[in-house]
C-alpha positions, -999 to +999 in steps of 0.1 A: -825-525-102-834-488-099-829-491-061-795-507-065-785-479-088-795-453-062-776-470-035-745-471-056-748-435-065-753-426-028-723-447-018-702-431-045-714-396-035-704-403+002-670-415-009-665-383-030-676-361-001-653-380+023-623-376-001-631-340-006-633-335+032-600-352+038-584-332+010-597-300+024-585-309+059-550-316+044-549-283+025-559-264+057-531-281+076-554-299+100-541-333+089-512-345+069-525-371+045-491-381+031-477-387+064-507-407+074-505-428+042-468-433+046-473-447+081-503-468+071-488-483+040-452-484+050-452-523+053-470-527+019-442-535-006-450-514-036-471-487-021-447-482+008-418-478-016-437-453-037-447-432-007-413-436+010-393-424-021-407-389-018-385-367+002-403-353+031-405-316+030-385-299+057-408-286+085-417-251+079-397-228+101-422-206+118-415-170+107-422-140+128-459-133+126-471-098+118-486-096+153-452-105+169-435-078+148-461-053+159-457-065+195-419-060+194-423-026+178-448-016+205-425-028+232-397-007+217-420+023+216-431+016+252-394+015+263-388+048+246-417+064+261-407+052+296-373+067+290-388+100+279-411+099+310-381+093+332-362+122+317-392+145+319-397+136+356-360+144+363-364+177+344-396+183+365-378+177+397-350+201+387-375+227+376-394+223+409-362+228+429-354+260+408-390+272+414-386+267+451-352+285+451-367+314+430-396+316+454-372+319+484-352+346+466-384+364+458-395+364+495-360+376+504-362+404+478-397+414+489-384+417+525-353+436+513-376+460+494-399+464+524-369+471+546-355+496+520-388+513+517-391+516+555-356+528+557-362+554+530-393+566+548-375+569+580-346+586+563-370+612+547-384+619+582-348+624+596-341+646+566-370+668+575-356+672+610-321+679+598-333+705+574-348+724+604-317+720+625-287+743+625-258+730+604-234+729+635-259+705+653-262+683+622-225+680+618-221+669+655-248+642+650-233+631+616-199+627+633-213+597+650-231+582+618-217+559+593-210+571+557-239+551+542-265+567+565-251+601+558-252+594+521-289+585+524-297+618+543-276+644+524-294+641+490-327+647+507-316+681+521-317+714+504-284+722+486-278+752+508-281+731+539-258+704+524-232+731+516-233+744+551-230+710+567-200+699+544-182+732+552-185+725+589-173+689+586-137+676+589-122+683+555-113+647+548-147+635+556-163+663+536-142+653+507-153+617+510-189+627+511-185+649+481-170+620+462-198+599+474-224+625+464-209+627+429-210+589+427-248+591+435-254+620+413-230+619+383-224+651+365-246+657+334-228+649+301-222+680+279 
């Protein structure tokens, strides 16, 4: 009798464990017990009616999972970052073109400066020669020079030499040179 009791207890325990496992699987969503029972007992008159009377719950509409929300947000951030990168690349291209242009201008300005320095050096050498020459000879030479060249030489000569040269020049040209000299060396303010 004792062995029959043990067997009954073991069978009851197995049934309880089996029911607990099925209930747990149903709660976790692995199986749907109600749907299984409805299908299995649909042809049994009383049980089928009892199970069939319950309205089936509408299937759950899958919502947007937090991972999908985060994925969408990251995609938006990626798109924004790509737009910013494109804009920065365009700015970089414009900046590089400006740098190239400024470098060309700098090269041109350096050449201009070198040319001006060379011209100034040569003009100073000429001024030394003209300083030693008689004013009549300088006037004859300056008659064949353009105004800009004369205006570079005259300020480098002594004022006495400039006065002698201007006095021997054609009066109209001497007046022009005087005005140009005043433009280069404005009168001091009183």
